[in-house]
N, C-alpha and C positions, 0 to 999 in steps of 0.2 A: 232511253232511249237514248239517240245517235243523232246528230248534228253534223252538220254539211255548210260548208262555208262556199256563198256566190257573191260576195256583197264589195263592189271595188268602194274605195276613199275616193273622196274627193279635192283630195290633195291635200299640201300644209298651205293655210291661209296665208296671206302674203302684207295685206294691213299693216300700218304700222302702230297704229291703236289698239289699243281693246275698248269697247264702246259698248252700255247694253241700254234698252230700252224695253219697257213695258207698258200695256196697254192695256183699258177693260172697257166696254160698252155694254149696254141693258137694253134690251125693247123685242117688243114682238116681230118687229124685220132683224132676222138675223142677218141680212147681208150686207145692212148697211150699217145693223152693231158691228160684222166684220171689219167695215170699210175703217170704222172711227177709231176702231181699235189699233189695226196695224197702224193710222197716222200716230198715236198717240207713241207706239211702240217704236218708229223709225224715227222721230225727232229727236232725239238724243245722238242719232247715227251722225246726223249732221252731211245727209245726201249720200255716205257711204255706203254701198251696196254689205245686206246683214250675209259675212257668210252663216250663220246657223238663225230659224226661226222655229220655235216652239210655242204653239199653239191648243186651247182646248174650246169646246164650242157645247154651253149647256139649250138642250133642246127647250127647256123647260119642263113643267108637266104634263103636258101633252104627247111630249114626244115627239116633236115633225121631226124625222130623222129626212124627208126628203130636204126643207130649208134647210136643217143641218148640214147636210150631204154641202148645198148650195154657196153654204155659207164657207166653209171651209177652201173649200175650192177657191173661193174669192179672196181668203188670206192669204194664199201660197200664189194665187196669182198678182194681185197688189204688189208683195214683198218681193220679190223677185228674189227670196236668199238661198244660197249657194246649197242649202238641204233646210226641209223645210218636216216638219213631222207634228200632228198632232192625233186629238183623241177626242171624242165627243164626253160627255161629264154629268156625275149631279147635280155640282155647283163649277162655279171658276175662282180663280183666286189674278190679281192683277190690278195695277194702279193703287197698291196699300191697301186694299179693301178683299175679301171673299163677299161672295151670291152664288145662293143656292136654292135651285127648285124653279130658277128662274130664267128666262130666255137668254142668254149672254155670250158675249166670246170674250176670251183673255192670250192676251199675242206676248212671246217675248221675244226679243232679239236679238243679236249679239255680233261684234267684229271681234274675233278669236284671233291674232294675229300670232303667228308662227304652229296652231293647233290644227292636227290633221285631223280632220272630222269623215268619219265611213259612217253615210245612211245604213239602215238594216231594214230590208220588210222581210218577218218571220212567219212560216208557215209549217205546217204541221200534219203530218199522215199517218196511218195507221201501218204496221208492217206488218207482211202474212204472218211473221213470229209472236205481233201482238202486240210488240212496244212500237212507242210513235218515232218518226225523225222528225226531226229538225230541223227544215232549210233555214236558207238566209243568218247565221249567228257568225259573222265576225270573227275570227278566233285574234286573240288580243296577241299582237305583238311587242315587242322589246320595249318600246318605247308608248304602248299603250297605259292609261291611266285611269281610266274608269268606264264604265258605259252606263249607256238612259235608257229603258226599256219602260213603251205604251202597250199593255195587251188589253184584248180582249177576254175574259173571264172564261166565258162559254165555247171557246174554238180553241184556243193555248192552254197546252203544260208548263203554266210559268211555273209550280215547284219542280216538274220534274228537269226542266232545264236549269232552274237556278242548281241543282242539285248535282248535274254533270260539266257547268261550270265551274262549283268547288272542288267535284276531285279533278276535272283537267286543269285548271288555272287555280288552284289555290292562293289566296287572298285576293285575289282579283273583284274590286267591287263594282255591283250592280245597283242602282236605281232607281228609280220608278212607279209605276202604276199599273191599279187594273182602270182600262175605261169605264165609267156608273153612271153610263145616261139610264134612265125608267125603256120597261120592256121587255124583258129578261133574255134570253137568247135572242140573237138576229138586232135587238134594239141597239147594239152601239156602232158606230164609225172609227175608223182611223184613215190618217191622215197620212201619205210621204212622197214632198215632191212630185206634188201635182197629182197622184191621183189616192182615189177615195176606195177604201179599203175594206168590203164589210166582216171580215174576219180576221184569226192571226197576230201578227205584232208588229211593229215599231219600233226603231230604237237608234241610238247616236252612238258611235264607238270611236271615244276621243285618243288623240295623242300627241304627240309632239312635246311642244311648249303649253300642254293646256293646263293650268294653273287650279285646278279644282278637288275640293273634299268632300266628303259625305258623311252627315250629322242624321242619324234615325234616334227619335226620341220618340221609346214607350210608352209615356206617361204615366207611369207607372210609379207607388211609392212601394216601400218594403213594411211587410210585419212581421212580428216573430222572428228567432232565428234563422240563419243559416242548417240544413241538417240535409243528413247524405239519406240519398234513399238506401235502404235494405232489401227491399224484394216489392216487385212490380212486374205487372204480365204487361205486354204493349203500351195501353194509355192509360191501365188500372195502375194507381200507385195505392199499394199496400201498408210497406213500413216503411219508417222513416227514422234514421238512428236507430231501431231493435224496438218501433214502437208502433201500432196500428195507426195508420197514416190518418184516418178519421179521429180518431183521438188524440192527438196532434195537433189536429187543425181546429175541433173543439178547444181546447185548452187556449190557442191564443186567440182565437174570436172572442172565446168569457174576456180575457183579461183587458179586452180593451174596452176605451171608454164608449158609453150605448154612442153618442157618433160615427164612430170606429164601427161596430157590431153595424149599422144599421147600413154602412156603406159597403161593407164586406159581406152581406146579403144580396145586396142590388145586385155587384159585380167583382169574385175573388177570381184572383187569378195565379197562375205558378209562375214565378221566374224560374230557369235552368242555365244555372253558369257553367258560358263558355268557356271557362278556364279551371281546369279540376286542380291543377298546382298551385294557382295564388296563391297566397296570404293570405287577401285580404278583396273581400270579391266588392265591389261600388257596385250604384245603381244601373249603371249602364255595361254592363259586366253581362247581364241574366238575358235572355232568350224569352221574351213572355207569350205564355200558353193559355188560356182561359180554364178557368175550373168550368169541367162539364156538369157536376153533379155529382152525387155521391151513391155507394151500395151497401146499404146502411148493414145487411146482412156479411157481410164480408169486411166491416170497418175502412171500408175503402173510397179513396178519392178519386173521381174520371177526370184526367187531364186532354185536352184538345193537344197531343204531341205525344209519340212514342217515348217513353223514360228508359231507362241502364240503368243497373247497380252500380254505386259507386260515384253516381251526379249527383253534384250538389245544388238542393235549390232552396227555395225562399217565397213562402206567401205572401203576393203581394195583393196591395186594391189598390183604384185606380178614379179620382177625382179631376177637377177641375185645377185647383190651386196646383196638385202633386206634380198633373202635366203640364204647367206652367213652367215651375222650378225645374223640370226637367229640362224639358225643351232651352232654357233659357240656357243654363249650365253648361250642356253640348254646347251651344251656340260660344259663347262665350270661350270655350276651350277652341273649336273653331276657326275662331279670330284673333288671336292672341300676337300674331303677327299682323294684324292691321283688318280695319276692316272691310268686307267682304262688298267689292262690286255690284254683285250678280246672285242670284240665285233661284234656281226651279227648287219648287216646292206642293209635294204630295202630303195630304194630308187625308187623313181619313173620312170619309162621309158621315161618320159615326162621333166625327168632332165637331167643329162648326159651332151651330146654333145650339144642337143636342147636347153636347157636352159642355161649355161655353155659353154663360147667362148675358144678357144687355148689358150687364156690371162688371163682365169681361169684356166686353168686346163681343161676342158671337160670332160669328162666322169670320169676322176681322182679327181675330184673334192672332190666331199664328202665322200671319203674314204681317201683325204690328211686332210680334216678340222677331221675328226674322231680322226686320228692320230695322228694328231699334240701334244697333251697332253702327247704323249708316241709313239715316232718313231714308237720303237718295237714293241709294241703292234699289237697281231693278227687281222688283222682284214677279213672278208668276207662277201658277201653277192649277193643281184643279182638287176637286174632294173626290176623291178613290175610293174603290170599290176594295181595294187590297193596297196595300204596302210595300215596293221592295225595297229591301236596301239590308247594309253586314251589320252585324254582330257580331264580336268576337273573331274577325277574319274570315268568316261566312255568309255566305247570303242568304237570306231570308226574306216569304211572305208574311207580314205583319198585317195586323188590322186594331185599330182608333194607337195608328201610327203616325207622327210627322218624319216624311222623310226626305231630305233636301240634299242639292249640290251645290254646293258653296262655289261663287267664282270669286280669286282676287283678282 
């Protein structure tokens, strides 16, 4: 993959006070909902022009893209932000709650003094040699701190871009999510600085005095001990610590209580340690990938990623209680220096009500956890078809994850 930088920065913002606002409105009239959500998000800014606007439009179950386009255009028109990006979604987050599969609009606005904000509009084209050329990805400069990316999963090679960035700019974090409106290919829209885009990706490169941190909660907890991969073929896990992988897995699951065994059978995962030289691996040190199945004749486990001999791995399960604990712990680390003032939340469309029942907050769960350290902070986002965020210093595309960009 090749990338070309053709984006220009908006410059360093000059407003003296950092302010954040969020809004969410629901209703079949998406343009009307957009107007309400914008008004809510701008109110805390006290008339100051926002430096950045990030917004999400859920067209509802019928996927009325024409109305979603009008709503997105209305958001950008009303807000008058120096930079604005957005995407269509399965559901949106704002005003302390989440709404899924219902016509709705969520808006997040911020003044970010001393911060350079570079909007990005990315496209992908196939070259003659079969490689993909990505245009529009700004090269992080010396003062760049983080980038946010919103992408259409059907037209943009997110995985390839992340690999390219990991190689060219090691350690530089990207956070965001994949647009998730219903309808399959062609069913999403992206928004950037007054334009409506049917394909590609949009984003923001932050620099200067941007005080932002990333939190990536994969929502899993470990079962069994960490083990070293001793034989593998691509994504086929053959041996763990010198014994057949399937036999190891059966031992681990067999030693669990009955309730835990049922949980493992519903959805088993494998954590891949990002640092082989660490003396101890905590929950946040593993990249989580799904266990796709087994090959009985080879005593092997099929995993949703390529494995290498020598890697340390650990089987994992995912449930609501574990996901809440993981997100709570990671956010607590991120806000040790003081409560966050604003955050952008990219939560998987497999979380929300489908993971957290009414007793756990349903679609409101993740935003409630994010706001726990400061109930007044402005938090907005969406339920994504894939979440982008760094684990172990490398950017990855995740599933069933909450990826958060936290602003001090």
